[in-house]
C-alpha positions as CSV (number, residue, x, y, z in Angstrom):
1,M,9.8,-5.4,-6.8
2,L,7.5,-6.1,-3.7
3,S,9.1,-5.6,-0.3
4,C,8.0,-7.8,2.5
5,T,8.8,-7.7,6.0
6,S,7.9,-9.9,9.1
7,S,5.7,-7.8,11.1
8,F,3.8,-4.4,11.2
9,H,3.2,-1.8,13.6
10,H,0.5,0.4,12.0
11,H,-3.2,1.6,12.7
12,V,-5.8,-1.0,12.0
13,S,-9.5,-0.4,12.9
14,L,-12.3,-3.0,13.2
15,S,-15.7,-1.5,12.3
16,S,-19.2,-3.3,11.3
17,F,-22.3,-1.6,10.0
18,H,-26.0,-2.2,9.4
19,L,-28.1,-1.0,6.5
20,P,-31.9,-0.9,6.5
21,D,-33.2,-4.3,5.6
22,D,-34.6,-3.6,2.2
23,T,-31.0,-2.6,1.2
24,P,-29.8,-4.9,-1.6
25,S,-26.6,-6.9,-0.6
26,T,-25.0,-6.2,-3.8
27,F,-21.8,-4.0,-3.3
28,L,-22.3,-0.6,-2.3
29,P,-18.8,1.3,-2.0
30,V,-18.3,2.3,1.5
31,S,-17.9,6.0,0.5
32,L,-21.2,5.9,-1.0
33,I,-23.2,4.7,1.8
34,T,-24.4,7.6,3.7
35,S,-27.3,6.1,5.6
36,A,-25.1,3.5,7.5
37,V,-24.4,3.6,11.2
38,V,-20.6,2.6,11.6
39,S,-19.5,1.4,14.7
40,Q,-15.7,0.7,15.6
41,C,-14.8,-2.5,17.5
42,A,-11.1,-2.4,18.0
43,V,-7.6,-1.0,16.7
44,I,-4.7,-3.1,15.8
45,S,-1.3,-1.8,16.6
46,T,0.9,-4.8,16.1
47,M,0.2,-8.3,14.4
48,Q,3.0,-10.8,13.4
49,P,2.7,-13.0,10.2
50,W,1.4,-16.3,10.7
51,T,-0.9,-15.2,13.7
52,T,-4.5,-14.9,14.4
53,K,-5.5,-12.0,16.7
54,S,-9.0,-11.9,18.1
55,F,-10.7,-8.6,19.2
56,Q,-13.7,-8.2,21.5
57,C,-16.5,-6.3,19.9
58,D,-18.8,-6.4,23.1
59,G,-22.0,-7.0,21.3
60,M,-21.9,-4.5,18.7
61,K,-24.8,-4.9,16.1
62,G,-24.2,-5.2,12.4
63,R,-24.8,-7.3,9.1
64,Y,-21.6,-6.6,7.3
65,V,-18.1,-6.6,8.3
66,N,-15.7,-4.6,6.0
67,I,-12.1,-4.6,5.7
68,V,-10.8,-1.4,3.5
69,I,-7.4,0.0,3.1
70,P,-8.4,3.6,2.8
71,G,-6.4,6.1,0.9
72,R,-3.5,4.2,-0.5
73,Q,-2.8,2.0,-3.4
74,E,-2.2,-1.5,-2.1
75,Y,-2.9,-5.2,-2.2
76,L,-5.3,-6.5,0.2
77,T,-4.7,-10.0,1.7
78,V,-6.7,-11.9,4.2
79,C,-6.0,-15.4,5.1
80,E,-9.0,-16.1,7.5
81,V,-11.8,-13.9,9.2
82,E,-14.1,-15.3,12.2
83,V,-16.9,-13.6,13.6
84,I,-18.2,-14.7,16.8
85,G,-22.0,-13.7,17.1
86,R,-24.8,-14.1,19.5
87,P,-26.8,-15.9,19.0
88,P,-25.4,-18.2,18.3
89,A,-22.0,-18.0,20.0
90,V,-20.4,-19.8,16.8
91,N,-18.5,-18.3,13.7
92,I,-21.1,-16.9,11.7
93,A,-19.0,-16.0,8.8
94,L,-18.7,-19.5,7.4
95,G,-20.8,-20.1,4.5
96,K,-22.1,-16.4,4.2
97,K,-21.7,-14.2,1.1
98,V,-18.5,-12.5,0.5
99,T,-17.1,-9.8,-2.1
100,Q,-14.1,-7.9,-2.9
101,S,-12.9,-5.1,-5.2
102,S,-11.0,-7.4,-7.6
103,V,-9.3,-10.7,-7.3
104,Y,-5.5,-11.3,-7.8
105,L,-3.7,-14.8,-8.2
106,G,-6.8,-16.4,-7.7
107,G,-7.4,-15.0,-4.2
108,V,-11.2,-15.1,-4.3
109,P,-12.8,-13.5,-1.4
110,E,-14.6,-17.0,-0.1
111,R,-11.0,-18.1,0.9
112,A,-10.9,-15.8,4.0
113,I,-14.0,-17.7,5.5
114,D,-13.5,-21.2,4.4
115,G,-12.5,-22.3,7.8
116,N,-8.9,-23.0,6.7
117,Y,-6.4,-21.0,9.2
118,A,-3.3,-21.5,6.7
119,S,-1.6,-18.2,6.0
120,N,0.3,-19.1,2.9
121,L,-1.2,-17.7,-0.3
122,E,0.3,-20.5,-2.5
123,E,-2.0,-23.1,-0.5
124,K,-4.9,-21.2,-1.7
125,S,-6.0,-20.4,1.9
126,C,-5.9,-16.4,1.7
127,S,-8.1,-14.0,-0.3
128,Q,-6.1,-11.1,-2.4
129,T,-7.2,-8.0,-4.2
130,Q,-5.3,-6.6,-7.0
131,K,-2.7,-3.5,-6.0
132,E,-5.5,-1.0,-6.3
133,L,-6.6,2.4,-4.6
134,N,-9.0,1.8,-1.5
135,P,-9.1,-2.3,-1.8
136,W,-12.0,-3.9,0.0
137,W,-13.4,-7.0,1.3
138,R,-17.1,-7.2,2.7
139,L,-18.7,-9.9,4.5
140,D,-22.6,-10.0,4.4
141,L,-24.0,-12.0,7.3
142,L,-27.3,-11.8,5.8
143,K,-29.0,-10.4,8.8
144,P,-27.8,-8.4,11.8
145,Y,-26.1,-10.2,14.5
146,K,-24.6,-9.0,18.0
147,I,-20.9,-9.3,17.1
148,M,-18.8,-10.6,20.1
149,T,-15.4,-11.4,18.6
150,V,-13.6,-10.8,15.2
151,S,-10.7,-12.8,14.7
152,I,-8.1,-12.1,11.7
153,T,-5.7,-14.6,10.3
154,N,-2.5,-12.4,8.7
155,R,-0.6,-13.5,5.8
156,G,2.8,-15.3,7.1
157,D,4.4,-16.2,3.7
158,C,5.0,-13.0,2.7
159,C,3.9,-9.0,3.1
160,A,2.5,-9.2,6.5
161,E,2.5,-5.4,6.7
162,R,0.2,-4.8,3.8
163,L,-2.8,-4.9,6.5
164,S,-1.3,-1.8,7.9
165,E,-3.9,1.0,8.3
166,A,-6.6,-1.2,7.1
167,E,-10.2,-0.6,8.5
168,I,-12.1,-3.5,9.4
């Protein structure tokens, strides 16, 4: 039986990284990427269900944005991810390539960048992995951008605490 609560107070970090331009855009597990430069954008200490929270990244440069729950077996559910870059100062995540470690209950990774901010899994607005060790979701921006802001919409209908300790 799953236990779901209405909020969480755990450590979540935001980061992006950039690989050389000749690196294939297919998935490389984060643990296997040794030449990547990883930068941290922010740390989330509290995020309520049904909410979108924005994090200032101050122009950190990167091609990929990852969400990973390291070191534990968990579902990873993300309802919307918005990345504001410069140039241009618009949501550069829309229409880009996404992938994730697995798919559970039809929660394909594209749902997290479809522009739909609904946070109810049954409305087919959230991505979700199976319960697994180190689940991950990855956005490929297709080229490096200066990332100004990353906004995350948390699940609201259940299980908002699942993002606890996730690294983004």
